[in-house]
Short mmCIF file of the C-alpha atoms (twelve columns), coordinates in Angstrom:
data_MODEL
# 
_entry.id   MODEL 
# 
loop_
_atom_site.group_PDB 
_atom_site.id 
_atom_site.type_symbol 
_atom_site.label_atom_id 
_atom_site.label_alt_id 
_atom_site.label_comp_id 
_atom_site.label_asym_id 
_atom_site.label_seq_id 
_atom_site.Cartn_x 
_atom_site.Cartn_y 
_atom_site.Cartn_z 
_atom_site.pdbx_PDB_model_num 
ATOM 1   C CA . MET A 1   8.932   23.886 15.625  1 
ATOM 2   C CA . SER A 2   7.267   21.139 18.192  1 
ATOM 3   C CA . ARG A 3   8.829   18.714 20.675  1 
ATOM 4   C CA . TYR A 4   5.893   16.705 19.462  1 
ATOM 5   C CA . TRP A 5   7.092   16.661 15.480  1 
ATOM 6   C CA . SER A 6   8.737   13.568 14.409  1 
ATOM 7   C CA . SER A 7   12.224  13.611 13.425  1 
ATOM 8   C CA . LEU A 8   11.029  13.430 9.667   1 
ATOM 9   C CA . VAL A 9   9.524   16.542 9.416   1 
ATOM 10  C CA . HIS A 10  12.696  18.469 11.366  1 
ATOM 11  C CA . ARG A 11  13.969  17.144 8.257   1 
ATOM 12  C CA . LEU A 12  12.099  18.039 5.673   1 
ATOM 13  C CA . THR A 13  12.600  20.711 3.324   1 
ATOM 14  C CA . PRO A 14  8.877   21.819 2.039   1 
ATOM 15  C CA . TYR A 15  8.297   22.931 -1.690  1 
ATOM 16  C CA . VAL A 16  7.397   26.378 -2.020  1 
ATOM 17  C CA . PRO A 17  4.658   26.839 -4.140  1 
ATOM 18  C CA . GLY A 18  4.124   29.869 -6.101  1 
ATOM 19  C CA . GLU A 19  2.270   32.870 -4.638  1 
ATOM 20  C CA . GLN A 20  -1.767  33.217 -5.108  1 
ATOM 21  C CA . PRO A 21  -1.853  36.575 -3.937  1 
ATOM 22  C CA . LYS A 22  -5.437  38.253 -3.591  1 
ATOM 23  C CA . LEU A 23  -4.757  41.642 -5.105  1 
ATOM 24  C CA . PRO A 24  -6.973  43.953 -7.505  1 
ATOM 25  C CA . ASN A 25  -6.433  43.801 -11.282 1 
ATOM 26  C CA . LEU A 26  -3.384  41.831 -11.325 1 
ATOM 27  C CA . VAL A 27  -1.295  40.609 -13.913 1 
ATOM 28  C CA . LYS A 28  -0.478  37.010 -12.910 1 
ATOM 29  C CA . LEU A 29  2.761   35.275 -14.739 1 
ATOM 30  C CA . ASN A 30  3.721   33.167 -12.491 1 
ATOM 31  C CA . THR A 31  2.430   29.776 -11.513 1 
ATOM 32  C CA . ASN A 32  1.979   28.816 -15.732 1 
ATOM 33  C CA . GLU A 33  -1.678  28.779 -15.068 1 
ATOM 34  C CA . ASN A 34  -3.774  28.729 -18.200 1 
ATOM 35  C CA . PRO A 35  -5.409  31.973 -18.750 1 
ATOM 36  C CA . TYR A 36  -8.290  30.468 -20.522 1 
ATOM 37  C CA . PRO A 37  -10.713 28.936 -19.147 1 
ATOM 38  C CA . PRO A 38  -12.059 25.301 -19.503 1 
ATOM 39  C CA . SER A 39  -14.804 23.522 -21.829 1 
ATOM 40  C CA . PRO A 40  -17.797 24.883 -21.449 1 
ATOM 41  C CA . GLN A 41  -18.321 20.882 -21.003 1 
ATOM 42  C CA . VAL A 42  -16.365 21.111 -17.359 1 
ATOM 43  C CA . GLN A 43  -19.267 22.840 -15.794 1 
ATOM 44  C CA . ALA A 44  -22.145 21.737 -17.638 1 
ATOM 45  C CA . ALA A 45  -20.874 17.852 -16.683 1 
ATOM 46  C CA . ILE A 46  -20.145 19.045 -13.295 1 
ATOM 47  C CA . ALA A 47  -23.646 20.647 -13.239 1 
ATOM 48  C CA . ALA A 48  -25.461 17.279 -14.170 1 
ATOM 49  C CA . GLU A 49  -23.455 15.901 -11.338 1 
ATOM 50  C CA . LEU A 50  -24.995 18.128 -8.853  1 
ATOM 51  C CA . ALA A 51  -28.373 17.200 -10.386 1 
ATOM 52  C CA . ASN A 52  -30.956 16.186 -8.171  1 
ATOM 53  C CA . GLY A 53  -30.454 18.449 -4.851  1 
ATOM 54  C CA . GLY A 54  -26.754 16.863 -5.347  1 
ATOM 55  C CA . GLN A 55  -28.182 13.617 -4.369  1 
ATOM 56  C CA . SER A 56  -24.773 11.762 -6.211  1 
ATOM 57  C CA . LEU A 57  -22.408 13.905 -2.833  1 
ATOM 58  C CA . ARG A 58  -23.429 11.725 -0.030  1 
ATOM 59  C CA . LEU A 59  -21.935 8.189  -2.404  1 
ATOM 60  C CA . TYR A 60  -18.448 7.656  -2.521  1 
ATOM 61  C CA . PRO A 61  -16.914 8.186  -5.924  1 
ATOM 62  C CA . ASP A 62  -16.082 5.032  -7.798  1 
ATOM 63  C CA . PRO A 63  -12.261 4.605  -6.514  1 
ATOM 64  C CA . ASN A 64  -10.847 3.228  -9.640  1 
ATOM 65  C CA . ALA A 65  -11.945 6.833  -11.838 1 
ATOM 66  C CA . ASP A 66  -12.818 3.662  -14.067 1 
ATOM 67  C CA . LEU A 67  -15.343 6.012  -16.814 1 
ATOM 68  C CA . LEU A 68  -12.081 9.024  -16.177 1 
ATOM 69  C CA . LYS A 69  -9.509  6.033  -17.013 1 
ATOM 70  C CA . ARG A 70  -11.757 4.848  -20.190 1 
ATOM 71  C CA . ALA A 71  -11.519 8.439  -21.187 1 
ATOM 72  C CA . ILE A 72  -8.036  8.838  -21.522 1 
ATOM 73  C CA . ALA A 73  -6.963  5.579  -22.850 1 
ATOM 74  C CA . ALA A 74  -10.016 6.639  -25.913 1 
ATOM 75  C CA . ARG A 75  -7.544  9.363  -25.902 1 
ATOM 76  C CA . TYR A 76  -4.227  7.738  -26.823 1 
ATOM 77  C CA . ALA A 77  -6.080  4.554  -28.769 1 
ATOM 78  C CA . GLU A 78  -3.398  5.311  -31.479 1 
ATOM 79  C CA . PHE A 79  -1.099  4.115  -29.372 1 
ATOM 80  C CA . GLY A 80  -3.132  1.407  -28.147 1 
ATOM 81  C CA . ILE A 81  -3.159  2.513  -24.977 1 
ATOM 82  C CA . SER A 82  -6.242  0.352  -22.391 1 
ATOM 83  C CA . ARG A 83  -7.509  1.808  -18.906 1 
ATOM 84  C CA . GLN A 84  -5.295  -0.643 -17.266 1 
ATOM 85  C CA . GLN A 85  -2.226  0.890  -18.010 1 
ATOM 86  C CA . VAL A 86  -3.202  4.263  -16.783 1 
ATOM 87  C CA . PHE A 87  -3.263  5.796  -13.089 1 
ATOM 88  C CA . VAL A 88  -5.145  9.131  -11.916 1 
ATOM 89  C CA . GLY A 89  -4.759  10.733 -8.454  1 
ATOM 90  C CA . ASN A 90  -5.582  14.071 -7.191  1 
ATOM 91  C CA . GLY A 91  -3.057  16.233 -9.500  1 
ATOM 92  C CA . SER A 92  0.362   15.385 -10.735 1 
ATOM 93  C CA . ASP A 93  2.117   16.026 -7.908  1 
ATOM 94  C CA . GLU A 94  -0.008  12.697 -6.160  1 
ATOM 95  C CA . VAL A 95  0.698   10.966 -9.283  1 
ATOM 96  C CA . LEU A 96  4.147   11.756 -8.632  1 
ATOM 97  C CA . ALA A 97  4.281   10.647 -4.964  1 
ATOM 98  C CA . HIS A 98  3.011   7.440  -5.956  1 
ATOM 99  C CA . VAL A 99  5.741   6.762  -8.274  1 
ATOM 100 C CA . PHE A 100 8.042   7.850  -6.155  1 
ATOM 101 C CA . VAL A 101 7.431   5.146  -3.262  1 
ATOM 102 C CA . ALA A 102 6.024   2.484  -5.689  1 
ATOM 103 C CA . LEU A 103 8.952   2.964  -8.134  1 
ATOM 104 C CA . LEU A 104 11.302  5.100  -7.365  1 
ATOM 105 C CA . ARG A 105 12.421  3.734  -3.929  1 
ATOM 106 C CA . HIS A 106 15.811  1.453  -4.261  1 
ATOM 107 C CA . GLU A 107 18.882  1.234  -3.274  1 
ATOM 108 C CA . LEU A 108 20.252  2.903  -5.676  1 
ATOM 109 C CA . PRO A 109 20.092  6.529  -6.020  1 
ATOM 110 C CA . ILE A 110 17.556  8.454  -8.524  1 
ATOM 111 C CA . LEU A 111 19.036  10.653 -10.967 1 
ATOM 112 C CA . PHE A 112 17.308  13.955 -12.148 1 
ATOM 113 C CA . PRO A 113 18.517  17.881 -13.492 1 
ATOM 114 C CA . ASP A 114 20.275  19.863 -11.401 1 
ATOM 115 C CA . ILE A 115 17.879  22.224 -12.140 1 
ATOM 116 C CA . THR A 116 14.403  20.986 -12.414 1 
ATOM 117 C CA . TYR A 117 10.898  20.348 -10.385 1 
ATOM 118 C CA . SER A 118 11.785  20.745 -7.205  1 
ATOM 119 C CA . PHE A 119 9.700   18.885 -5.841  1 
ATOM 120 C CA . TYR A 120 11.991  16.478 -6.634  1 
ATOM 121 C CA . PRO A 121 13.856  16.521 -4.050  1 
ATOM 122 C CA . VAL A 122 11.224  17.336 -1.404  1 
ATOM 123 C CA . TYR A 123 9.800   13.554 -2.516  1 
ATOM 124 C CA . CYS A 124 12.960  12.112 -1.374  1 
ATOM 125 C CA . GLY A 125 13.421  13.245 1.380   1 
ATOM 126 C CA . LEU A 126 9.757   12.599 2.748   1 
ATOM 127 C CA . TYR A 127 10.015  8.869  1.459   1 
ATOM 128 C CA . ASP A 128 14.111  8.317  2.852   1 
ATOM 129 C CA . ILE A 129 15.203  8.093  -1.651  1 
ATOM 130 C CA . ALA A 130 19.163  8.488  -2.241  1 
ATOM 131 C CA . TYR A 131 19.145  10.702 -5.732  1 
ATOM 132 C CA . ARG A 132 21.765  12.376 -7.301  1 
ATOM 133 C CA . THR A 133 21.588  15.419 -9.462  1 
ATOM 134 C CA . VAL A 134 23.096  15.299 -13.461 1 
ATOM 135 C CA . PRO A 135 24.561  18.217 -14.644 1 
ATOM 136 C CA . LEU A 136 22.053  20.757 -17.491 1 
ATOM 137 C CA . ALA A 137 24.905  21.421 -20.040 1 
ATOM 138 C CA . ASP A 138 25.549  25.063 -20.984 1 
ATOM 139 C CA . ASP A 139 22.340  25.721 -22.851 1 
ATOM 140 C CA . PHE A 140 20.529  24.546 -20.493 1 
ATOM 141 C CA . GLY A 141 19.184  21.190 -22.205 1 
ATOM 142 C CA . ILE A 142 19.453  18.145 -20.907 1 
ATOM 143 C CA . CYS A 143 22.216  16.104 -22.801 1 
ATOM 144 C CA . VAL A 144 21.620  11.909 -22.113 1 
ATOM 145 C CA . GLU A 145 25.252  11.071 -22.783 1 
ATOM 146 C CA . ASP A 146 25.714  12.661 -18.768 1 
ATOM 147 C CA . TYR A 147 23.132  9.804  -17.804 1 
ATOM 148 C CA . THR A 148 25.398  6.830  -17.315 1 
ATOM 149 C CA . ALA A 149 25.475  5.385  -13.435 1 
ATOM 150 C CA . ALA A 150 23.940  2.865  -12.302 1 
ATOM 151 C CA . ASN A 151 20.146  4.427  -10.621 1 
ATOM 152 C CA . GLY A 152 17.195  3.661  -9.510  1 
ATOM 153 C CA . GLY A 153 15.519  4.912  -11.917 1 
ATOM 154 C CA . ILE A 154 15.471  8.502  -14.050 1 
ATOM 155 C CA . ILE A 155 13.293  11.834 -13.919 1 
ATOM 156 C CA . PHE A 156 12.857  14.801 -15.519 1 
ATOM 157 C CA . PRO A 157 9.735   16.900 -16.832 1 
ATOM 158 C CA . ASN A 158 9.313   16.883 -20.321 1 
ATOM 159 C CA . PRO A 159 9.734   20.137 -21.370 1 
ATOM 160 C CA . ASN A 160 11.968  20.304 -18.188 1 
ATOM 161 C CA . ALA A 161 11.003  23.130 -16.281 1 
ATOM 162 C CA . PRO A 162 11.564  25.893 -15.372 1 
ATOM 163 C CA . THR A 163 13.711  26.106 -18.570 1 
ATOM 164 C CA . GLY A 164 11.213  24.938 -20.990 1 
ATOM 165 C CA . CYS A 165 13.664  22.950 -22.800 1 
ATOM 166 C CA . LEU A 166 12.336  19.787 -24.531 1 
ATOM 167 C CA . LEU A 167 13.854  16.503 -25.070 1 
ATOM 168 C CA . PRO A 168 13.083  14.553 -28.416 1 
ATOM 169 C CA . LEU A 169 11.451  11.076 -28.109 1 
ATOM 170 C CA . THR A 170 15.220  10.134 -29.634 1 
ATOM 171 C CA . ALA A 171 16.367  11.016 -27.039 1 
ATOM 172 C CA . ILE A 172 14.136  9.414  -24.446 1 
ATOM 173 C CA . GLU A 173 14.059  5.969  -26.897 1 
ATOM 174 C CA . GLN A 174 18.305  6.309  -26.300 1 
ATOM 175 C CA . LEU A 175 17.816  6.525  -22.641 1 
ATOM 176 C CA . LEU A 176 15.215  4.035  -21.799 1 
ATOM 177 C CA . ALA A 177 17.466  1.415  -24.111 1 
ATOM 178 C CA . ALA A 178 20.554  2.271  -21.413 1 
ATOM 179 C CA . HIS A 179 18.595  1.800  -17.961 1 
ATOM 180 C CA . GLY A 180 16.319  -1.097 -19.067 1 
ATOM 181 C CA . ALA A 181 16.841  -2.397 -15.630 1 
ATOM 182 C CA . SER A 182 15.293  0.938  -13.891 1 
ATOM 183 C CA . VAL A 183 12.082  3.112  -14.319 1 
ATOM 184 C CA . LEU A 184 12.552  6.030  -16.709 1 
ATOM 185 C CA . VAL A 185 9.307   8.735  -15.294 1 
ATOM 186 C CA . VAL A 186 8.572   11.160 -17.820 1 
ATOM 187 C CA . ASP A 187 6.761   14.111 -16.013 1 
ATOM 188 C CA . GLU A 188 4.399   16.094 -19.511 1 
ATOM 189 C CA . ALA A 189 3.419   18.700 -17.201 1 
ATOM 190 C CA . TYR A 190 3.434   20.783 -20.566 1 
ATOM 191 C CA . VAL A 191 3.876   19.103 -23.410 1 
ATOM 192 C CA . ASP A 192 1.372   19.627 -25.160 1 
ATOM 193 C CA . PHE A 193 2.318   23.474 -25.387 1 
ATOM 194 C CA . GLY A 194 4.892   22.344 -28.094 1 
ATOM 195 C CA . GLY A 195 6.606   18.598 -27.480 1 
ATOM 196 C CA . GLU A 196 5.194   15.054 -28.980 1 
ATOM 197 C CA . SER A 197 4.126   12.576 -25.850 1 
ATOM 198 C CA . ALA A 198 6.365   9.764  -24.901 1 
ATOM 199 C CA . ILE A 199 3.237   7.768  -24.865 1 
ATOM 200 C CA . ALA A 200 3.461   6.499  -28.351 1 
ATOM 201 C CA . LEU A 201 6.910   5.268  -26.704 1 
ATOM 202 C CA . VAL A 202 4.465   3.250  -24.026 1 
ATOM 203 C CA . ASN A 203 3.949   -0.068 -25.169 1 
ATOM 204 C CA . ARG A 204 7.216   -0.846 -26.668 1 
ATOM 205 C CA . HIS A 205 9.237   -0.319 -23.905 1 
ATOM 206 C CA . PRO A 206 8.086   -1.916 -19.921 1 
ATOM 207 C CA . ASN A 207 10.093  0.198  -18.166 1 
ATOM 208 C CA . LEU A 208 8.621   4.195  -19.722 1 
ATOM 209 C CA . LEU A 209 5.802   5.645  -16.865 1 
ATOM 210 C CA . VAL A 210 4.400   9.002  -18.616 1 
ATOM 211 C CA . VAL A 211 2.839   11.509 -16.111 1 
ATOM 212 C CA . HIS A 212 0.409   14.539 -16.903 1 
ATOM 213 C CA . THR A 213 -1.822  17.125 -15.300 1 
ATOM 214 C CA . LEU A 214 -4.724  18.542 -16.855 1 
ATOM 215 C CA . SER A 215 -4.333  21.576 -14.451 1 
ATOM 216 C CA . LYS A 216 -2.404  23.297 -17.673 1 
ATOM 217 C CA . SER A 217 -3.543  22.324 -21.201 1 
ATOM 218 C CA . ARG A 218 -7.109  21.588 -20.015 1 
ATOM 219 C CA . SER A 219 -7.335  24.778 -17.581 1 
ATOM 220 C CA . LEU A 220 -8.440  22.276 -13.896 1 
ATOM 221 C CA . ALA A 221 -5.572  23.552 -12.447 1 
ATOM 222 C CA . GLY A 222 -8.018  24.300 -9.796  1 
ATOM 223 C CA . LEU A 223 -9.766  20.835 -10.284 1 
ATOM 224 C CA . ARG A 224 -6.783  18.461 -9.315  1 
ATOM 225 C CA . VAL A 225 -6.409  15.556 -11.589 1 
ATOM 226 C CA . GLY A 226 -3.394  14.034 -13.440 1 
ATOM 227 C CA . TYR A 227 -2.445  10.896 -14.673 1 
ATOM 228 C CA . ALA A 228 -0.185  8.124  -15.256 1 
ATOM 229 C CA . VAL A 229 0.554   5.816  -18.305 1 
ATOM 230 C CA . GLY A 230 2.725   2.786  -18.334 1 
ATOM 231 C CA . GLN A 231 2.692   -0.618 -18.907 1 
ATOM 232 C CA . SER A 232 -0.275  -2.457 -16.829 1 
ATOM 233 C CA . ASP A 233 2.611   -4.276 -13.910 1 
ATOM 234 C CA . LEU A 234 3.691   -0.317 -13.358 1 
ATOM 235 C CA . ILE A 235 0.431   0.997  -12.865 1 
ATOM 236 C CA . GLU A 236 -0.990  -2.222 -10.407 1 
ATOM 237 C CA . ALA A 237 2.470   -0.597 -8.393  1 
ATOM 238 C CA . LEU A 238 0.764   2.278  -7.942  1 
ATOM 239 C CA . ASP A 239 -2.558  1.051  -7.532  1 
ATOM 240 C CA . ARG A 240 -0.966  -0.560 -4.756  1 
ATOM 241 C CA . VAL A 241 0.320   2.208  -3.130  1 
ATOM 242 C CA . LYS A 242 -2.671  4.306  -3.826  1 
ATOM 243 C CA . ASN A 243 -5.058  2.016  -2.223  1 
ATOM 244 C CA . SER A 244 -2.615  1.625  0.829   1 
ATOM 245 C CA . PHE A 245 -2.979  5.936  1.183   1 
ATOM 246 C CA . ASN A 246 -6.745  6.809  0.033   1 
ATOM 247 C CA . SER A 247 -8.648  4.614  -1.858  1 
ATOM 248 C CA . TYR A 248 -10.956 7.185  -3.118  1 
ATOM 249 C CA . PRO A 249 -8.323  9.648  -4.703  1 
ATOM 250 C CA . LEU A 250 -10.589 11.451 -6.752  1 
ATOM 251 C CA . ASP A 251 -14.179 13.358 -6.492  1 
ATOM 252 C CA . ARG A 252 -17.245 12.605 -8.231  1 
ATOM 253 C CA . LEU A 253 -16.833 16.683 -9.557  1 
ATOM 254 C CA . ALA A 254 -13.593 16.064 -10.580 1 
ATOM 255 C CA . ILE A 255 -14.218 12.814 -12.616 1 
ATOM 256 C CA . ALA A 256 -16.940 14.245 -14.050 1 
ATOM 257 C CA . GLY A 257 -14.948 18.006 -15.384 1 
ATOM 258 C CA . ALA A 258 -11.660 15.442 -16.029 1 
ATOM 259 C CA . VAL A 259 -13.955 13.444 -18.310 1 
ATOM 260 C CA . ALA A 260 -15.791 16.709 -20.241 1 
ATOM 261 C CA . ALA A 261 -12.163 18.093 -21.021 1 
ATOM 262 C CA . ILE A 262 -10.662 15.352 -22.043 1 
ATOM 263 C CA . GLY A 263 -13.561 14.646 -24.399 1 
ATOM 264 C CA . ASP A 264 -13.668 18.242 -25.291 1 
ATOM 265 C CA . GLN A 265 -10.376 17.826 -28.821 1 
ATOM 266 C CA . GLU A 266 -11.883 20.775 -30.191 1 
ATOM 267 C CA . HIS A 267 -11.841 23.301 -26.834 1 
ATOM 268 C CA . PHE A 268 -8.659  22.064 -25.829 1 
ATOM 269 C CA . GLU A 269 -6.404  22.550 -29.513 1 
ATOM 270 C CA . LYS A 270 -7.965  26.058 -29.842 1 
ATOM 271 C CA . THR A 271 -6.806  26.613 -26.114 1 
ATOM 272 C CA . ARG A 272 -3.260  25.319 -26.573 1 
ATOM 273 C CA . GLN A 273 -2.568  27.422 -30.011 1 
ATOM 274 C CA . ALA A 274 -3.538  30.122 -28.437 1 
ATOM 275 C CA . VAL A 275 -0.999  29.741 -25.893 1 
ATOM 276 C CA . ILE A 276 1.393   28.992 -28.205 1 
ATOM 277 C CA . SER A 277 0.808   31.968 -30.769 1 
ATOM 278 C CA . SER A 278 0.440   33.957 -27.846 1 
ATOM 279 C CA . ARG A 279 4.264   32.710 -26.597 1 
ATOM 280 C CA . GLU A 280 6.169   33.393 -29.546 1 
ATOM 281 C CA . VAL A 281 4.940   37.124 -30.241 1 
ATOM 282 C CA . LEU A 282 6.095   37.404 -26.579 1 
ATOM 283 C CA . ARG A 283 9.641   35.829 -26.925 1 
ATOM 284 C CA . GLY A 284 9.816   38.586 -29.993 1 
ATOM 285 C CA . ALA A 285 8.824   41.350 -28.159 1 
ATOM 286 C CA . LEU A 286 11.607  40.653 -25.424 1 
ATOM 287 C CA . LEU A 287 14.302  40.195 -27.968 1 
ATOM 288 C CA . SER A 288 13.496  43.350 -29.799 1 
ATOM 289 C CA . LEU A 289 14.231  44.177 -25.362 1 
ATOM 290 C CA . GLY A 290 17.174  42.704 -25.133 1 
ATOM 291 C CA . PHE A 291 16.427  39.662 -23.544 1 
ATOM 292 C CA . SER A 292 18.071  36.974 -23.848 1 
ATOM 293 C CA . VAL A 293 15.260  33.997 -24.271 1 
ATOM 294 C CA . LEU A 294 15.851  30.594 -24.152 1 
ATOM 295 C CA . PRO A 295 13.727  28.289 -26.839 1 
ATOM 296 C CA . SER A 296 10.630  27.179 -24.932 1 
ATOM 297 C CA . ALA A 297 7.824   23.933 -25.571 1 
ATOM 298 C CA . ALA A 298 5.751   25.023 -22.934 1 
ATOM 299 C CA . ASN A 299 3.581   27.704 -21.543 1 
ATOM 300 C CA . PHE A 300 5.950   30.086 -20.063 1 
ATOM 301 C CA . ILE A 301 9.585   31.399 -21.399 1 
ATOM 302 C CA . PHE A 302 12.648  31.711 -19.374 1 
ATOM 303 C CA . ALA A 303 14.512  34.956 -20.122 1 
ATOM 304 C CA . ARG A 304 17.018  36.699 -18.631 1 
ATOM 305 C CA . HIS A 305 18.131  40.656 -19.161 1 
ATOM 306 C CA . PRO A 306 22.091  40.938 -19.711 1 
ATOM 307 C CA . ARG A 307 21.924  44.757 -18.110 1 
ATOM 308 C CA . ARG A 308 19.845  44.315 -15.170 1 
ATOM 309 C CA . ASP A 309 19.071  42.034 -12.389 1 
ATOM 310 C CA . ALA A 310 16.540  39.404 -12.668 1 
ATOM 311 C CA . GLY A 311 15.069  40.188 -8.812  1 
ATOM 312 C CA . GLN A 312 15.209  43.905 -9.340  1 
ATOM 313 C CA . LEU A 313 13.110  43.849 -12.566 1 
ATOM 314 C CA . ALA A 314 10.876  41.610 -10.356 1 
ATOM 315 C CA . THR A 315 10.308  43.710 -8.317  1 
ATOM 316 C CA . ALA A 316 10.070  46.303 -10.327 1 
ATOM 317 C CA . LEU A 317 7.541   44.510 -12.039 1 
ATOM 318 C CA . ARG A 318 5.392   43.532 -8.551  1 
ATOM 319 C CA . GLN A 319 5.218   47.716 -7.945  1 
ATOM 320 C CA . ARG A 320 3.182   47.455 -11.457 1 
ATOM 321 C CA . GLY A 321 0.632   45.145 -10.448 1 
ATOM 322 C CA . ILE A 322 2.595   42.186 -12.904 1 
ATOM 323 C CA . ILE A 323 4.417   39.322 -11.436 1 
ATOM 324 C CA . VAL A 324 6.567   36.473 -12.467 1 
ATOM 325 C CA . ARG A 325 8.565   33.828 -11.151 1 
ATOM 326 C CA . HIS A 326 12.249  33.999 -9.891  1 
ATOM 327 C CA . PHE A 327 14.536  31.267 -8.441  1 
ATOM 328 C CA . LYS A 328 17.191  32.560 -6.528  1 
ATOM 329 C CA . LEU A 329 19.129  29.175 -7.161  1 
ATOM 330 C CA . PRO A 330 22.327  28.752 -8.546  1 
ATOM 331 C CA . ARG A 331 22.725  28.970 -12.496 1 
ATOM 332 C CA . ILE A 332 19.434  30.319 -12.790 1 
ATOM 333 C CA . ASP A 333 19.333  33.465 -10.216 1 
ATOM 334 C CA . GLN A 334 19.525  35.879 -13.281 1 
ATOM 335 C CA . TYR A 335 16.631  34.616 -14.953 1 
ATOM 336 C CA . LEU A 336 12.390  35.156 -14.919 1 
ATOM 337 C CA . ARG A 337 9.897   32.721 -15.624 1 
ATOM 338 C CA . ILE A 338 7.493   34.325 -16.759 1 
ATOM 339 C CA . THR A 339 3.955   32.639 -18.085 1 
ATOM 340 C CA . ILE A 340 2.030   33.085 -20.912 1 
ATOM 341 C CA . GLY A 341 -1.246  35.236 -20.691 1 
ATOM 342 C CA . THR A 342 -4.055  36.311 -22.735 1 
ATOM 343 C CA . ASP A 343 -2.593  38.841 -25.285 1 
ATOM 344 C CA . THR A 344 -3.314  41.934 -23.162 1 
ATOM 345 C CA . GLN A 345 -1.355  40.922 -20.445 1 
ATOM 346 C CA . CYS A 346 1.269   39.729 -22.540 1 
ATOM 347 C CA . LYS A 347 1.008   43.536 -23.579 1 
ATOM 348 C CA . LEU A 348 0.965   44.947 -20.294 1 
ATOM 349 C CA . LEU A 349 4.057   42.866 -19.516 1 
ATOM 350 C CA . VAL A 350 5.818   44.051 -22.203 1 
ATOM 351 C CA . ALA A 351 4.989   47.672 -21.840 1 
ATOM 352 C CA . ALA A 352 5.916   47.417 -17.980 1 
ATOM 353 C CA . LEU A 353 9.460   46.390 -19.474 1 
ATOM 354 C CA . ARG A 354 10.044  49.045 -21.756 1 
ATOM 355 C CA . GLU A 355 9.528   51.080 -18.908 1 
ATOM 356 C CA . ILE A 356 11.571  49.667 -16.517 1 
ATOM 357 C CA . LEU A 357 14.222  49.535 -19.221 1 
ATOM 358 C CA . LYS A 358 14.043  53.421 -20.691 1 
ATOM 359 C CA . PRO A 359 17.380  54.640 -19.364 1 
ATOM 360 C CA . ASP A 360 19.101  51.309 -21.112 1 
ATOM 361 C CA . GLN A 361 17.716  52.375 -23.833 1 
ATOM 362 C CA . PRO A 362 19.939  54.886 -26.735 1 
ATOM 363 C CA . THR A 363 18.319  57.894 -27.021 1 
ATOM 364 C CA . MET A 364 18.272  59.490 -30.204 1 
ATOM 365 C CA . LYS A 365 20.848  61.544 -30.483 1 
ATOM 366 C CA . ALA A 366 23.262  59.314 -29.051 1 
ATOM 367 C CA . MET A 367 22.660  56.480 -32.140 1 
ATOM 368 C CA . ASN A 368 22.874  59.279 -34.869 1 
ATOM 369 C CA . SER A 369 26.234  60.220 -33.069 1 
ATOM 370 C CA . ALA A 370 27.466  56.476 -33.305 1 
ATOM 371 C CA . ILE A 371 26.964  56.347 -37.643 1 
# 
């Protein structure tokens, strides 16, 4: 602490990201990164931007990133999305920060689930936004009937994090119809791994904003690109905040790489389907080891073992060079969030868990005596 801190800094409880240890031969399954590299076209586009000795880097980038906005609009052309309906920023976290200021800062509290992306209450503290949490159902699903209170907006990830549970578009439309006086923000960081995007609903609902990231399904966590899609008046609000904060949010390399990634639909489909396939294989393997596993539409799974403490399991895995995410929070402190890695990484995880759980597995003699 310092006497030079503002009173706001003293009140803040910052977000804690997943750790990024630099260890050799680490099986890193804790931060939901894509296990596959981005499209080869990304590297080619960045190389082209650096041609001529990197002369372009002495110039500011396009403050509006129009090339990227057009690429995103083209990606959703079937839903009638135009460039004017797209906002871009440095990862979805920056996009969300502007959303909280531009669209969720009202007199009434905003609503979000009690178990969700832990950056939401951090933004509320930073921007002095009142909020109320709505408990998830016993199965960790979002129950739209519980969102009845008057509010200054509603926000949640879909699929939710860290549970991976998906809310269907019919339920999202229920919320949109019930809360026409406030904005509904659907944070779709993981939707490409098993859900249907609410961008399909944008032109039917003026109070809907959908946020995406290229960090997950496009394998660009290191490039930091996110975007939002909504009707033009919502996007104008975001632009007003952005241009009062940082008029050049995306650099030239990020714009070039993001445009290339969005344009390579074949690579996108191949890698996301690989993750989905590995997820289902890993889910089956964990069930066979006695875990309870929530249904997931994300690139991670949420699992617990009825006879083993989750924190102890996480520690035992770490000792074997495998890290997963353990949240020491009410209702979920016995769950592990496990990122879907390559098939090789998933096999190493299962082998390690089998070794850790070995004392729990009945011997053949005990099994025979029970028959």
